[in-house]
C-alpha positions in Angstrom: 78.7 43.6 113.6 79.1 43.7 109.9 81.0 46.2 107.8 84.6 47.1 107.2 86.6 48.6 110.0 89.5 50.9 109.0 89.9 52.8 112.3 92.4 50.6 114.1 94.5 53.7 115.3 91.4 54.6 117.3 91.1 51.2 119.0 91.3 47.5 117.8 89.1 44.6 118.4 90.3 42.4 121.2 92.0 39.2 119.9 89.9 36.0 120.8 93.1 34.6 122.6 92.9 37.6 124.7 89.4 37.3 125.5 89.8 33.5 126.5 92.9 34.5 128.9 90.7 37.3 130.5 87.8 35.2 130.8 89.6 32.4 132.5 91.3 35.1 134.7 88.2 36.8 135.7 86.7 33.2 136.8 89.8 31.7 138.5 92.2 34.8 139.7 90.0 37.1 141.4 92.1 37.7 144.4 93.7 41.1 145.2 97.4 40.9 144.0 98.3 42.7 147.3 96.6 40.0 149.7 99.1 37.5 151.3 96.6 34.6 151.4 96.5 32.0 148.4 94.0 33.9 146.4 96.1 37.0 146.5 99.4 35.0 145.9 97.8 33.5 142.9 96.8 37.0 141.5 100.4 38.2 142.2 101.9 35.3 140.2 99.7 36.2 137.0 100.6 39.9 137.7 104.3 39.4 137.8 104.3 36.8 135.0 102.6 39.2 132.8 104.8 42.3 133.8 107.8 40.0 132.8 106.3 39.3 129.3 105.7 43.2 128.8 109.2 44.2 130.1 110.9 41.7 127.9 109.0 43.2 124.9 111.0 46.7 125.0 114.1 45.1 126.8 113.3 46.7 130.1 113.4 45.3 133.7 110.3 44.2 135.2 110.8 46.6 138.0 110.4 49.3 135.4 106.9 48.6 134.2 104.1 50.5 136.1 100.7 49.5 135.0 98.3 52.4 134.3 94.8 53.0 133.0 96.0 53.7 129.5 98.2 55.8 127.4 96.8 59.1 128.5 97.5 58.4 132.2 100.9 57.2 131.4 101.7 60.5 129.4 100.4 62.7 132.2 102.3 60.8 134.7 105.6 60.9 132.9 105.1 64.8 132.1 103.5 66.1 135.3 105.8 64.0 137.8 108.9 64.9 135.9 107.9 68.6 136.2 107.0 68.5 139.9 110.2 66.6 140.7 112.7 68.4 138.6 111.7 72.1 138.7 114.9 72.9 140.9 116.7 71.9 137.9 115.1 74.2 135.4 111.6 74.7 134.0 112.1 74.2 130.4 110.4 71.3 128.3 110.6 70.3 124.7 107.8 68.6 122.7 106.5 68.6 119.0 103.6 70.3 117.6 102.0 67.2 116.5 101.8 65.1 119.7 98.6 63.4 121.2 96.5 65.8 123.1 97.4 63.9 126.4 100.9 65.4 125.9 100.0 68.8 124.3 97.4 69.6 127.1 99.7 68.7 129.8 102.3 71.0 128.4 99.7 73.8 128.1 98.8 73.2 131.9 102.5 73.3 132.9 102.9 76.6 130.9 100.0 78.2 132.9 101.9 77.5 136.2 105.1 78.9 135.2 107.1 76.2 132.9 108.4 77.3 129.5 107.6 74.8 126.7 109.2 74.6 123.2 106.9 73.1 120.6 109.0 72.0 117.7 107.7 72.3 114.1 107.4 69.5 111.7 108.2 69.3 108.1 105.7 68.2 105.4 106.5 64.6 106.1 105.3 65.2 109.7 108.9 64.9 111.3 110.9 67.3 113.5 114.3 68.4 112.5 117.3 67.2 114.6 118.8 70.5 114.1 115.8 72.4 115.5 115.9 70.0 118.4 119.5 70.7 119.1 119.0 74.4 118.9 116.0 74.2 121.2 117.8 72.3 123.9 119.1 74.2 126.9 121.2 73.6 130.0 117.8 74.0 131.9 115.9 71.8 129.9 114.4 69.0 132.4 112.3 66.8 130.0 111.9 66.2 126.1 108.7 64.2 125.1 108.5 63.1 121.5 106.2 60.7 120.2 107.7 57.6 118.5 105.1 57.5 115.7 102.3 59.7 114.8 98.5 58.4 115.1 97.4 60.5 112.3 100.0 60.1 109.7 102.2 57.3 110.6 105.3 59.6 110.7 108.2 57.9 112.7 110.4 60.5 114.6 114.0 60.3 115.0 113.8 58.6 118.5 117.2 57.1 118.4 119.0 60.4 117.3 117.2 62.2 120.3 118.1 59.6 122.8 121.6 59.6 121.7 122.0 63.4 122.3 120.2 63.2 125.5 122.1 60.4 127.1 124.6 62.9 128.5 122.2 65.7 129.3 120.2 66.2 132.5 116.8 66.3 130.6 114.7 62.9 130.7 113.6 61.6 127.7 110.0 60.3 127.2 108.3 58.9 124.2 104.6 58.3 123.5 104.8 54.9 122.0 101.0 54.2 121.9 100.8 53.7 118.2 104.3 52.2 117.7 104.1 49.6 120.3 103.4 46.2 118.8 104.5 47.3 115.3 107.9 48.5 115.8 110.8 46.9 117.6 111.7 48.9 120.6 114.8 48.6 122.8 114.7 51.4 125.5 118.3 51.0 126.2 119.6 51.3 122.6 117.4 54.4 122.1 118.3 55.9 125.6 114.7 56.3 126.5 113.9 57.2 130.1 110.1 56.8 130.1 107.5 55.2 127.6 103.9 55.1 127.3 101.6 52.4 125.8 98.0 51.5 125.6 96.8 47.8 125.5 93.8 48.6 123.2 95.9 49.7 120.4 97.3 46.1 120.0 94.3 44.1 120.2 94.2 44.1 124.2 91.6 45.5 126.7 90.6 49.1 127.0 91.4 51.2 130.1 94.9 49.5 130.5 98.6 50.5 129.6 101.8 50.8 131.1 104.5 53.6 131.8 108.1 52.3 131.4 110.3 54.3 133.9 113.9 53.8 133.9 115.0 52.4 137.4 117.7 55.1 137.7 115.1 57.8 137.9 112.6 58.6 140.5 109.4 60.7 141.1 106.6 60.7 143.7 103.3 58.8 142.5 101.2 60.7 140.5 97.9 58.9 141.8 98.0 58.9 145.6 96.5 56.1 147.7 97.7 52.5 148.4 101.3 51.3 147.8 100.5 49.3 144.7 103.1 49.1 141.7 105.9 49.4 144.2 104.4 52.6 145.6 104.4 54.2 142.3 100.9 54.1 141.2 98.0 53.8 143.8 95.0 51.3 142.9 94.3 47.7 142.9 95.7 46.1 139.7 93.3 44.7 137.3 94.9 41.4 137.1 92.5 39.8 134.4 93.1 42.8 132.0 96.7 42.7 132.7 96.9 39.0 131.8 95.1 39.8 128.6 97.4 42.6 127.9 100.5 40.2 128.3 98.7 37.8 126.0 98.2 40.5 123.3 102.0 41.3 123.6 102.8 37.6 123.2 100.9 37.4 120.0 103.1 40.3 118.3 106.5 38.4 117.9 109.2 40.2 115.9 108.3 38.2 112.9 104.7 39.0 113.3 105.6 42.7 113.7 107.5 42.6 110.3 104.8 40.6 108.6 101.9 43.2 109.7 104.0 46.1 108.6 104.5 44.5 105.1 100.8 43.6 105.0 99.7 47.1 105.7 102.3 48.5 103.2 100.8 46.2 100.7 97.2 47.8 101.5 98.7 51.1 100.8 100.0 50.1 97.4 96.6 48.5 96.5 94.7 51.6 97.4 97.1 54.0 95.5 97.1 51.9 92.4 93.2 51.8 92.4 92.9 55.7 92.9 95.3 56.2 89.9 93.4 53.8 87.6 90.2 55.6 88.5 91.8 59.1 88.1 90.8 60.1 91.7 92.5 63.6 92.3 94.4 62.6 95.7 97.8 63.1 97.5 99.4 61.3 100.5 99.5 63.3 103.6 103.1 62.7 105.0 105.3 60.1 103.4 105.4 56.4 102.5 108.6 55.9 103.9 109.6 52.3 105.1 110.3 53.5 108.5 106.8 54.7 109.1 103.9 52.9 110.9 102.4 51.4 108.1 98.8 50.7 109.6 98.2 54.5 109.4 97.4 56.0 106.0 96.2 59.6 105.6 94.9 60.7 102.2 93.9 64.1 100.9 90.8 63.6 98.6 90.9 66.9 96.8 87.6 68.8 96.7 85.9 66.6 99.2 85.1 67.6 102.7 86.3 65.2 105.4 83.0 65.1 107.3 81.0 64.5 104.1 83.2 61.7 102.8 83.3 60.1 106.2 79.7 60.1 106.6 79.0 58.5 103.0 81.6 55.8 103.8 79.9 55.0 107.1 76.6 54.8 105.2 78.3 52.2 103.0 79.3 50.4 106.0 83.2 51.5 106.1 84.4 52.9 109.1 87.3 55.6 108.6 88.2 58.6 110.5 89.2 62.4 110.0 91.8 62.2 112.6 92.4 61.3 116.1 89.5 59.7 117.8 90.3 61.9 120.9 89.4 64.9 119.2 86.7 63.5 116.7 83.9 65.1 118.8 84.7 68.5 117.9 84.8 70.3 114.4 88.5 71.7 114.7 90.7 70.7 112.0 93.5 68.1 112.6 96.5 70.1 114.5 98.7 67.4 113.0 97.8 68.5 109.3 97.9 72.3 110.3 101.5 71.9 111.6 102.5 70.0 108.5 100.9 72.3 105.8 99.5 75.4 107.5 96.0 76.1 108.7 94.9 77.4 105.3 95.7 74.4 103.3 92.6 72.4 102.0 94.1 69.3 103.2 93.1 70.0 106.7 89.6 69.9 105.8 89.6 67.3 103.1 91.7 64.5 104.3 90.6 60.9 105.8 92.7 58.7 107.9 92.6 54.9 107.2 94.3 52.8 109.8 94.6 49.0 109.3 94.4 46.0 111.7 95.5 42.5 111.6 92.1 41.2 110.6 91.8 43.4 107.6 91.9 41.7 104.1 92.8 42.5 100.6 89.1 42.0 99.7 88.0 44.3 102.3 90.5 47.0 100.9 89.2 46.4 97.4 85.6 46.8 98.5 86.7 50.1 100.3 88.5 51.5 97.2 85.4 50.5 95.0 83.1 52.4 97.5 85.5 55.4 97.7 85.7 56.0 93.9 81.8 55.6 93.6 81.2 58.1 96.3 83.9 60.7 95.3 82.5 60.5 91.6 79.1 61.2 92.8 80.1 64.2 95.1 82.2 65.7 92.4 79.3 65.6 90.1 
């Protein structure tokens, strides 16, 4: 398919190396990993090898990785399991106002059945204040869920500081790392993270697959009932070819590659900003250009131009961008992230677009995008 794809925060194209691994596994490793015969043992070996690659990527133990259907299930599992398991210790939970809907809707459900949830506000950089967090923390808080990096602005939350505060508290610490995994170096032990969610299709792996890291010192009953797969923690026959592909995708993003991609995406941002300034486009950045951010996400307020109109015109020009999270793109409600940052009456919430870069994007593509953006905005302003 031709065109310029700048919506990698929604999903990424599978890497050719991942497709090769998965194709080979589908042809040769079709056994059920729970079977004891040679076909099952072969599948189990691929499953175990893949689990080790993934565990090593966040400095976890292999026994702490639970394969799931993706980030949404991992988030739901972490939150629902914790609430059910620990309600005798308290019913207070803490999250932020800019979390993914998989977190926010889980929290809303728990509120409906008697739990108390504190939604921490964010500043105009899209980051929570640690003082607000400390003030919200109670003796009966049983769970804190704060995303590592935001999917609409790239803002990086103070994960290490939160983990350090919670290491001597009863609350378990969960982070949604769906956007950050594969771009940031993650060490669950250094950051005192108890649970962490990811999704394979955000780093050029297959869709409908992710994992939940759960520290082996914590226990909760299985969220999905059935067989005894995943050490009795998540029922359902493992998708061995996809898991092998996930491990391959993870192996492609070494520490050096992560740094290279972050620098590459930072360069794209500078290229776009310079071109917009030269062409006197009236714009502002939503969030911050901090070096600590997820550099693949870039949210821009194009003043006086409606999001839907600009997005449609760019699409007609063969360029894919978004107005926010793909998980809420089907409705006409403005971004809850931008509302939390700037207020519901800010024009930013209806005049902003999100660009998200991927490993295959080039400087030439960014130059074409900016040329088309300047042309379209110029015509719309006239």
